[in-house]
SELUMLUM-715624 format. One record per atom (N, C-alpha, C): residue in three letters; atom name; x negated, z negated, y negated. Coordinates in steps of 0.1 Angstrom, whole numbers, plus 5000, padded with zeros to 4 digits. Layout:
N
    aa   at      X      Z      Y
   ALA   CA      X      Z      Y
...
//
This chain:
209
    aa   at      X      Z      Y
   MET    N   5186   5246   5031
   MET   CA   5181   5240   5044
   MET    C   5176   5226   5041
   ALA    N   5180   5217   5049
   ALA   CA   5176   5203   5048
   ALA    C   5161   5202   5053
   VAL    N   5154   5194   5046
   VAL   CA   5140   5193   5049
   VAL    C   5136   5178   5050
   THR    N   5129   5175   5061
   THR   CA   5124   5161   5062
   THR    C   5109   5163   5065
   SER    N   5101   5155   5058
   SER   CA   5086   5156   5060
   SER    C   5081   5142   5062
   LEU    N   5071   5141   5071
   LEU   CA   5065   5129   5075
   LEU    C   5050   5131   5074
   GLY    N   5044   5126   5064
   GLY   CA   5029   5127   5062
   GLY    C   5022   5115   5065
   ILE    N   5009   5115   5063
   ILE   CA   5001   5103   5065
   ILE    C   4991   5101   5054
   CYS    N   4990   5089   5049
   CYS   CA   4980   5085   5039
   CYS    C   4970   5077   5046
   ALA    N   4957   5081   5045
   ALA   CA   4946   5075   5052
   ALA    C   4940   5064   5045
   ARG    N   4939   5052   5051
   ARG   CA   4931   5041   5045
   ARG    C   4917   5043   5048
   THR    N   4908   5042   5038
   THR   CA   4894   5046   5040
   THR    C   4886   5034   5045
   SER    N   4889   5022   5041
   SER   CA   4881   5011   5046
   SER    C   4889   4998   5044
   SER    N   4885   4987   5051
   SER   CA   4891   4974   5049
   SER    C   4884   4967   5038
   ALA    N   4891   4957   5032
   ALA   CA   4885   4949   5021
   ALA    C   4875   4940   5026
   SER    N   4866   4936   5018
   SER   CA   4856   4926   5021
   SER    C   4855   4916   5010
   LEU    N   4851   4904   5013
   LEU   CA   4851   4894   5003
   LEU    C   4837   4887   5004
   SER    N   4830   4887   4992
   SER   CA   4817   4881   4992
   SER    C   4818   4869   4983
   LEU    N   4810   4858   4986
   LEU   CA   4810   4846   4978
   LEU    C   4796   4843   4974
   LEU    N   4794   4842   4960
   LEU   CA   4781   4840   4955
   LEU    C   4782   4826   4949
   SER    N   4773   4817   4954
   SER   CA   4773   4803   4950
   SER    C   4759   4800   4943
   SER    N   4759   4791   4934
   SER   CA   4747   4787   4928
   SER    C   4748   4772   4925
   PRO    N   4737   4765   4924
   PRO   CA   4737   4750   4922
   PRO    C   4744   4747   4909
   PRO    N   4751   4736   4908
   PRO   CA   4758   4732   4896
   PRO    C   4748   4728   4886
   ARG    N   4751   4730   4873
   ARG   CA   4741   4727   4862
   ARG    C   4742   4712   4859
   SER    N   4752   4705   4863
   SER   CA   4754   4691   4860
   SER    C   4754   4683   4873
   PRO    N   4751   4671   4873
   PRO   CA   4752   4663   4885
   PRO    C   4766   4659   4890
   LEU    N   4776   4665   4883
   LEU   CA   4790   4661   4887
   LEU    C   4792   4665   4902
   ARG    N   4798   4656   4909
   ARG   CA   4801   4658   4923
   ARG    C   4816   4657   4925
   VAL    N   4821   4667   4931
   VAL   CA   4836   4668   4934
   VAL    C   4838   4670   4949
   SER    N   4847   4661   4954
   SER   CA   4850   4663   4968
   SER    C   4865   4664   4969
   CYS    N   4869   4673   4978
   CYS   CA   4884   4676   4980
   CYS    C   4886   4680   4994
   TYR    N   4899   4679   4998
   TYR   CA   4903   4683   5011
   TYR    C   4912   4695   5010
   CYS    N   4908   4706   5016
   CYS   CA   4916   4718   5015
   CYS    C   4921   4721   5029
   PRO    N   4934   4719   5032
   PRO   CA   4939   4722   5045
   PRO    C   4939   4737   5047
   GLN    N   4938   4741   5060
   GLN   CA   4938   4755   5063
   GLN    C   4952   4760   5062
   LEU    N   4954   4771   5054
   LEU   CA   4967   4776   5051
   LEU    C   4969   4789   5060
   SER    N   4981   4791   5064
   SER   CA   4984   4803   5071
   SER    C   4984   4815   5062
   PRO    N   4981   4827   5067
   PRO   CA   4981   4839   5058
   PRO    C   4994   4841   5051
   SER    N   4993   4846   5039
   SER   CA   5006   4848   5031
   SER    C   5012   4861   5036
   PRO    N   5024   4864   5033
   PRO   CA   5031   4876   5037
   PRO    C   5023   4889   5031
   ILE    N   5018   4887   5019
   ILE   CA   5010   4898   5014
   ILE    C   4997   4901   5022
   ASP    N   4990   4890   5026
   ASP   CA   4978   4892   5034
   ASP    C   4982   4898   5048
   LYS    N   4993   4894   5053
   LYS   CA   4997   4899   5066
   LYS    C   5000   4914   5065
   THR    N   5007   4918   5054
   THR   CA   5009   4932   5052
   THR    C   4997   4940   5051
   LEU    N   4987   4935   5043
   LEU   CA   4974   4941   5041
   LEU    C   4967   4943   5054
   THR    N   4968   4932   5062
   THR   CA   4961   4933   5075
   THR    C   4968   4944   5084
   GLN    N   4981   4945   5084
   GLN   CA   4988   4955   5091
   GLN    C   4983   4969   5087
   ILE    N   4982   4971   5074
   ILE   CA   4977   4984   5069
   ILE    C   4963   4987   5074
   GLN    N   4954   4977   5073
   GLN   CA   4940   4978   5077
   GLN    C   4939   4981   5092
   ASN    N   4947   4974   5100
   ASN   CA   4947   4976   5114
   ASN    C   4953   4990   5118
   SER    N   4962   4995   5110
   SER   CA   4969   5008   5113
   SER    C   4959   5019   5110
   GLY    N   4953   5018   5098
   GLY   CA   4944   5029   5094
   GLY    C   4952   5040   5087
   VAL    N   4965   5041   5088
   VAL   CA   4973   5051   5082
   VAL    C   4986   5046   5077
   ILE    N   4991   5052   5067
   ILE   CA   5005   5049   5062
   ILE    C   5013   5061   5063
   ALA    N   5023   5061   5072
   ALA   CA   5032   5073   5073
   ALA    C   5041   5074   5061
   CYS    N   5042   5086   5055
   CYS   CA   5049   5088   5043
   CYS    C   5061   5096   5046
   LEU    N   5073   5091   5044
   LEU   CA   5086   5098   5048
   LEU    C   5094   5103   5035
   ARG    N   5097   5116   5035
   ARG   CA   5106   5122   5025
   ARG    C   5117   5129   5033
   ALA    N   5129   5128   5028
   ALA   CA   5140   5134   5035
   ALA    C   5151   5138   5024
   ASN    N   5159   5148   5028
   ASN   CA   5170   5152   5019
   ASN    C   5183   5144   5020
   SER    N   5183   5135   5030
   SER   CA   5195   5127   5032
   SER    C   5192   5114   5039
   ALA    N   5200   5105   5038
   ALA   CA   5198   5092   5044
   ALA    C   5198   5093   5059
   GLU    N   5207   5102   5064
   GLU   CA   5208   5103   5079
   GLU    C   5195   5109   5084
   GLN    N   5189   5119   5078
   GLN   CA   5177   5125   5082
   GLN    C   5165   5115   5081
   ALA    N   5165   5107   5071
   ALA   CA   5155   5097   5069
   ALA    C   5156   5086   5080
   LEU    N   5167   5082   5084
   LEU   CA   5169   5072   5094
   LEU    C   5164   5078   5108
   LYS    N   5168   5090   5110
   LYS   CA   5164   5097   5123
   LYS    C   5149   5098   5124
   ALA    N   5143   5103   5113
   ALA   CA   5128   5105   5113
   ALA    C   5121   5092   5114
   ALA    N   5126   5082   5106
   ALA   CA   5119   5069   5106
   ALA    C   5120   5062   5120
   ARG    N   5131   5063   5126
   ARG   CA   5133   5057   5140
   ARG    C   5124   5064   5150
   ALA    N   5122   5077   5149
   ALA   CA   5113   5085   5158
   ALA    C   5099   5081   5155
   ALA    N   5095   5079   5142
   ALA   CA   5081   5075   5139
   ALA    C   5078   5062   5144
   LEU    N   5087   5052   5142
   LEU   CA   5085   5038   5147
   LEU    C   5085   5037   5162
   SER    N   5093   5045   5168
   SER   CA   5093   5044   5183
   SER    C   5081   5051   5189
   GLY    N   5075   5060   5181
   GLY   CA   5063   5067   5185
   GLY    C   5050   5059   5182
   GLY    N   5051   5047   5176
   GLY   CA   5039   5039   5174
   GLY    C   5035   5037   5160
   ILE    N   5042   5043   5150
   ILE   CA   5038   5041   5136
   ILE    C   5042   5026   5133
   SER    N   5032   5019   5127
   SER   CA   5034   5005   5123
   SER    C   5035   5003   5108
   VAL    N   5032   5013   5100
   VAL   CA   5033   5012   5086
   VAL    C   5039   5024   5081
   LEU    N   5051   5023   5074
   LEU   CA   5059   5034   5070
   LEU    C   5064   5032   5056
   GLU    N   5061   5043   5048
   GLU   CA   5065   5043   5034
   GLU    C   5077   5053   5032
   ILE    N   5088   5049   5026
   ILE   CA   5099   5058   5023
   ILE    C   5099   5061   5008
   VAL    N   5098   5074   5005
   VAL   CA   5096   5078   4991
   VAL    C   5109   5076   4983
   MET    N   5108   5072   4971
   MET   CA   5120   5069   4963
   MET    C   5130   5081   4961
   SER    N   5125   5093   4963
   SER   CA   5134   5105   4961
   SER    C   5143   5107   4973
   THR    N   5141   5099   4984
   THR   CA   5150   5100   4995
   THR    C   5164   5094   4991
   PRO    N   5175   5102   4993
   PRO   CA   5188   5096   4990
   PRO    C   5191   5083   4998
   GLY    N   5196   5074   4991
   GLY   CA   5200   5061   4997
   GLY    C   5188   5054   5002
   VAL    N   5176   5055   4995
   VAL   CA   5164   5049   5000
   VAL    C   5165   5034   5003
   PHE    N   5172   5027   4995
   PHE   CA   5173   5012   4997
   PHE    C   5182   5009   5009
   GLU    N   5192   5016   5011
   GLU   CA   5201   5014   5022
   GLU    C   5194   5017   5035
   VAL    N   5186   5028   5035
   VAL   CA   5178   5032   5046
   VAL    C   5168   5022   5050
   LEU    N   5161   5017   5040
   LEU   CA   5151   5006   5042
   LEU    C   5158   4994   5048
   GLN    N   5169   4990   5042
   GLN   CA   5175   4978   5047
   GLN    C   5180   4979   5062
   GLN    N   5185   4990   5065
   GLN   CA   5189   4993   5079
   GLN    C   5177   4992   5088
   LEU    N   5166   4999   5084
   LEU   CA   5154   4999   5093
   LEU    C   5147   4985   5094
   VAL    N   5148   4977   5084
   VAL   CA   5142   4964   5084
   VAL    C   5150   4955   5094
   GLN    N   5163   4957   5094
   GLN   CA   5172   4950   5104
   GLN    C   5169   4954   5118
   GLU    N   5166   4966   5120
   GLU   CA   5163   4971   5134
   GLU    C   5149   4969   5138
   ASN    N   5139   4968   5128
   ASN   CA   5125   4967   5131
   ASN    C   5119   4957   5122
   PRO    N   5120   4944   5125
   PRO   CA   5114   4934   5116
   PRO    C   5099   4933   5115
   ASN    N   5092   4938   5125
   ASN   CA   5078   4936   5126
   ASN    C   5070   4947   5119
   PRO    N   5073   4960   5119
   PRO   CA   5065   4969   5112
   PRO    C   5064   4967   5097
   ALA    N   5054   4972   5090
   ALA   CA   5053   4971   5076
   ALA    C   5061   4983   5070
   LEU    N   5072   4980   5064
   LEU   CA   5081   4991   5058
   LEU    C   5080   4989   5043
   GLY    N   5078   5000   5036
   GLY   CA   5078   4999   5021
   GLY    C   5084   5011   5015
   VAL    N   5083   5011   5001
   VAL   CA   5088   5022   4993
   VAL    C   5077   5028   4984
   GLY    N   5077   5041   4983
   GLY   CA   5067   5048   4976
   GLY    C   5073   5055   4963
   THR    N   5063   5058   4954
   THR   CA   5067   5064   4941
   THR    C   5076   5055   4933
   VAL    N   5073   5042   4933
   VAL   CA   5080   5032   4926
   VAL    C   5074   5032   4911
   LEU    N   5083   5035   4901
   LEU   CA   5078   5037   4888
   LEU    C   5082   5027   4878
   ASN    N   5092   5018   4882
   ASN   CA   5096   5008   4872
   ASN    C   5100   4995   4880
   VAL    N   5102   4984   4872
   VAL   CA   5105   4971   4877
   VAL    C   5118   4971   4884
   GLU    N   5128   4978   4879
   GLU   CA   5141   4978   4885
   GLU    C   5141   4983   4899
   ASP    N   5134   4994   4901
   ASP   CA   5133   5000   4915
   ASP    C   5125   4991   4924
   ALA    N   5115   4984   4918
   ALA   CA   5106   4975   4926
   ALA    C   5115   4963   4931
   LYS    N   5123   4958   4922
   LYS   CA   5132   4947   4926
   LYS    C   5142   4951   4937
   ASN    N   5147   4963   4935
   ASN   CA   5157   4968   4945
   ASN    C   5150   4969   4959
   ALA    N   5138   4974   4958
   ALA   CA   5130   4976   4971
   ALA    C   5127   4963   4977
   ILE    N   5123   4953   4969
   ILE   CA   5120   4940   4975
   ILE    C   5133   4934   4981
   ASN    N   5144   4935   4974
   ASN   CA   5157   4929   4978
   ASN    C   5161   4936   4991
   SER    N   5157   4948   4993
   SER   CA   5161   4956   5005
   SER    C   5151   4953   5017
   GLY    N   5141   4945   5015
   GLY   CA   5132   4941   5026
   GLY    C   5119   4948   5026
   ALA    N   5115   4955   5015
   ALA   CA   5102   4961   5015
   ALA    C   5090   4951   5016
   LYS    N   5080   4954   5024
   LYS   CA   5068   4946   5025
   LYS    C   5057   4951   5016
   PHE    N   5058   4963   5011
   PHE   CA   5049   4968   5002
   PHE    C   5055   4979   4993
   LEU    N   5049   4981   4981
   LEU   CA   5053   4991   4971
   LEU    C   5041   4999   4968
   MET    N   5044   5012   4966
   MET   CA   5033   5021   4962
   MET    C   5037   5029   4949
   SER    N   5028   5032   4940
   SER   CA   5030   5040   4928
   SER    C   5019   5050   4927
   PRO    N   5022   5061   4920
   PRO   CA   5012   5071   4918
   PRO    C   5002   5067   4906
   ALA    N   5006   5057   4899
   ALA   CA   4998   5051   4889
   ALA    C   4999   5036   4889
   MET    N   4992   5029   4881
   MET   CA   4993   5015   4880
   MET    C   5004   5011   4870
   VAL    N   5015   5006   4874
   VAL   CA   5026   5001   4865
   VAL    C   5024   4986   4863
   LYS    N   5019   4983   4851
   LYS   CA   5015   4969   4849
   LYS    C   5027   4959   4850
   ASP    N   5039   4964   4846
   ASP   CA   5050   4955   4847
   ASP    C   5054   4952   4862
   ILE    N   5052   4962   4871
   ILE   CA   5054   4959   4885
   ILE    C   5043   4949   4890
   MET    N   5031   4952   4886
   MET   CA   5020   4943   4890
   MET    C   5022   4929   4887
   VAL    N   5027   4926   4875
   VAL   CA   5030   4913   4870
   VAL    C   5042   4907   4878
   ASP    N   5052   4915   4880
   ASP   CA   5064   4911   4886
   ASP    C   5063   4907   4900
   VAL    N   5055   4914   4908
   VAL   CA   5054   4912   4922
   VAL    C   5044   4900   4925
   LYS    N   5037   4895   4915
   LYS   CA   5028   4883   4917
   LYS    C   5036   4871   4922
   CYS    N   5049   4871   4918
   CYS   CA   5057   4859   4922
   CYS    C   5065   4863   4935
   ALA    N   5064   4875   4940
   ALA   CA   5071   4879   4952
   ALA    C   5061   4880   4963
   GLU    N   5066   4880   4975
   GLU   CA   5057   4881   4987
   GLU    C   5056   4895   4992
   VAL    N   5053   4904   4982
   VAL   CA   5052   4919   4985
   VAL    C   5038   4924   4980
   LEU    N   5032   4933   4988
   LEU   CA   5020   4939   4985
   LEU    C   5022   4951   4976
   TYR    N   5016   4951   4964
   TYR   CA   5017   4963   4955
   TYR    C   5004   4971   4956
   ILE    N   5006   4984   4958
   ILE   CA   4995   4994   4959
   ILE    C   4996   5003   4948
   PRO    N   4989   5001   4937
   PRO   CA   4990   5010   4925
   PRO    C   4981   5022   4927
   GLY    N   4986   5033   4920
   GLY   CA   4978   5045   4921
   GLY    C   4967   5045   4910
   VAL    N   4955   5051   4914
   VAL   CA   4944   5051   4905
   VAL    C   4937   5065   4907
   MET    N   4929   5069   4897
   MET   CA   4922   5082   4898
   MET    C   4907   5081   4895
   THR    N   4904   5073   4885
   THR   CA   4890   5072   4880
   THR    C   4884   5059   4884
   PRO    N   4871   5058   4883
   PRO   CA   4864   5045   4885
   PRO    C   4869   5034   4876
   THR    N   4872   5037   4864
   THR   CA   4877   5028   4854
   THR    C   4891   5022   4859
   GLU    N   4899   5031   4863
   GLU   CA   4913   5027   4868
   GLU    C   4912   5019   4880
   ILE    N   4903   5022   4889
   ILE   CA   4901   5014   4901
   ILE    C   4897   5000   4898
   LEU    N   4887   4999   4890
   LEU   CA   4882   4985   4886
   LEU    C   4893   4977   4878
   SER    N   4900   4984   4870
   SER   CA   4910   4978   4862
   SER    C   4921   4972   4871
   ALA    N   4926   4981   4880
   ALA   CA   4936   4976   4890
   ALA    C   4932   4964   4898
   TYR    N   4919   4965   4903
   TYR   CA   4914   4954   4911
   TYR    C   4913   4941   4903
   ASP    N   4908   4942   4890
   ASP   CA   4906   4931   4882
   ASP    C   4920   4925   4878
   THR    N   4930   4933   4878
   THR   CA   4944   4929   4875
   THR    C   4950   4922   4886
   GLY    N   4945   4923   4898
   GLY   CA   4950   4916   4910
   GLY    C   4953   4925   4922
   ALA    N   4951   4938   4921
   ALA   CA   4954   4947   4933
   ALA    C   4945   4944   4944
   LYS    N   4951   4942   4956
   LYS   CA   4943   4940   4968
   LYS    C   4938   4953   4975
   ILE    N   4945   4963   4971
   ILE   CA   4942   4977   4977
   ILE    C   4948   4987   4967
   VAL    N   4941   4998   4965
   VAL   CA   4946   5008   4956
   VAL    C   4948   5022   4963
   LYS    N   4956   5030   4956
   LYS   CA   4959   5043   4962
   LYS    C   4952   5053   4953
   VAL    N   4942   5060   4958
   VAL   CA   4934   5070   4951
   VAL    C   4942   5083   4952
   TYR    N   4948   5088   4940
   TYR   CA   4957   5099   4940
   TYR    C   4955   5107   4927
   PRO    N   4955   5121   4928
   PRO   CA   4956   5129   4940
   PRO    C   4942   5133   4945
   VAL    N   4939   5129   4957
   VAL   CA   4925   5131   4962
   VAL    C   4922   5146   4963
   SER    N   4932   5154   4966
   SER   CA   4929   5169   4967
   SER    C   4924   5175   4955
   ALA    N   4928   5170   4943
   ALA   CA   4923   5175   4930
   ALA    C   4910   5169   4926
   LEU    N   4905   5160   4933
   LEU   CA   4893   5152   4929
   LEU    C   4881   5154   4938
   GLY    N   4882   5163   4948
   GLY   CA   4871   5165   4957
   GLY    C   4873   5160   4971
   GLY    N   4885   5155   4974
   GLY   CA   4887   5151   4988
   GLY    C   4879   5139   4993
   SER    N   4875   5140   5005
   SER   CA   4867   5130   5012
   SER    C   4854   5127   5005
   GLN    N   4848   5137   4999
   GLN   CA   4835   5135   4991
   GLN    C   4837   5126   4980
   TYR    N   4849   5127   4973
   TYR   CA   4851   5118   4962
   TYR    C   4853   5104   4966
   ILE    N   4860   5102   4977
   ILE   CA   4862   5089   4983
   ILE    C   4849   5083   4987
   SER    N   4840   5090   4993
   SER   CA   4827   5086   4997
   SER    C   4819   5081   4985
   ALA    N   4820   5089   4974
   ALA   CA   4813   5085   4962
   ALA    C   4818   5072   4956
   LEU    N   4831   5071   4956
   LEU   CA   4837   5059   4951
   LEU    C   4834   5046   4958
   LYS    N   4832   5048   4972
   LYS   CA   4830   5036   4980
   LYS    C   4816   5030   4978
   ARG    N   4807   5038   4972
   ARG   CA   4793   5033   4970
   ARG    C   4794   5021   4960
   PRO    N   4799   5023   4948
   PRO   CA   4800   5011   4939
   PRO    C   4812   5002   4942
   PHE    N   4822   5007   4948
   PHE   CA   4834   4999   4951
   PHE    C   4836   4996   4965
   HIS    N   4826   4993   4972
   HIS   CA   4827   4990   4987
   HIS    C   4835   4978   4990
   HIS    N   4837   4970   4980
   HIS   CA   4845   4958   4982
   HIS    C   4860   4960   4980
   ILE    N   4864   4972   4976
   ILE   CA   4878   4974   4972
   ILE    C   4884   4983   4983
   SER    N   4895   4979   4989
   SER   CA   4902   4988   4998
   SER    C   4909   4999   4991
   MET    N   4909   5011   4997
   MET   CA   4915   5023   4991
   MET    C   4923   5030   5001
   VAL    N   4934   5036   4996
   VAL   CA   4942   5045   5004
   VAL    C   4940   5059   4998
   ALA    N   4935   5068   5006
   ALA   CA   4933   5082   5001
   ALA    C   4946   5090   5003
   SER    N   4951   5095   4992
   SER   CA   4964   5101   4992
   SER    C   4964   5115   4986
   GLN    N   4971   5124   4993
   GLN   CA   4973   5138   4989
   GLN    C   4960   5146   4991
   GLY    N   4961   5154   5002
   GLY   CA   4950   5164   5004
   GLY    C   4940   5161   5015
   ILE    N   4941   5149   5021
   ILE   CA   4933   5146   5032
   ILE    C   4939   5153   5045
   THR    N   4930   5158   5053
   THR   CA   4935   5166   5064
   THR    C   4930   5160   5078
   ILE    N   4939   5161   5088
   ILE   CA   4935   5158   5102
   ILE    C   4937   5171   5109
   GLY    N   4926   5178   5113
   GLY   CA   4927   5191   5120
   GLY    C   4933   5200   5110
   LYS    N   4944   5207   5113
   LYS   CA   4951   5216   5104
   LYS    C   4963   5210   5098
   ARG    N   4965   5197   5099
   ARG   CA   4977   5190   5093
   ARG    C   4973   5184   5080
   SER    N   4980   5187   5070
   SER   CA   4978   5180   5057
   SER    C   4985   5167   5057
   VAL    N   4979   5157   5051
   VAL   CA   4985   5144   5051
   VAL    C   4988   5140   5036
   CYS    N   4997   5130   5035
   CYS   CA   5002   5127   5021
   CYS    C   4994   5118   5013
//
């Protein structure tokens, strides 16, 4: 039997930026002109995720099912959609959806190596997600206009990913770590880091991805 699943990954909070300034130790004065720059594609994608609050996660046993489910989700108001790598023809599906829907944030999940990351980017992905932090992907996407969301589990992994340049992290698998209580505990020291709670968060009786 063919199976298609569409789950939801919940974003727990938006990112915040704090600036700490102190008087210079030397009398050196520097003046410069910094023109206001428009948001980068990465920042735009991050804003879309923050405004959405959820990332729909799509798995399917065929490209046809994936296209049908994705089109239904997008027409139903989903603005951020992740297609999992295990979906047959994932890159072709993504490319078709991007052509039909240029505005939503469409991405690829369970990306484990640079080759798949590059194929996803070439197919029009605006974001990539991994169940762990793949350093090679993190380094590679810095020169691309794509948001990378690495998977993390422990406080050390969260801080390491953030210090490496991650703008948002995927806490996975939340169901094995205490669910929403674990996220609440993490947000106390890491209130400045955006997190996606993945695997085991529930809305009513629905389990989300």
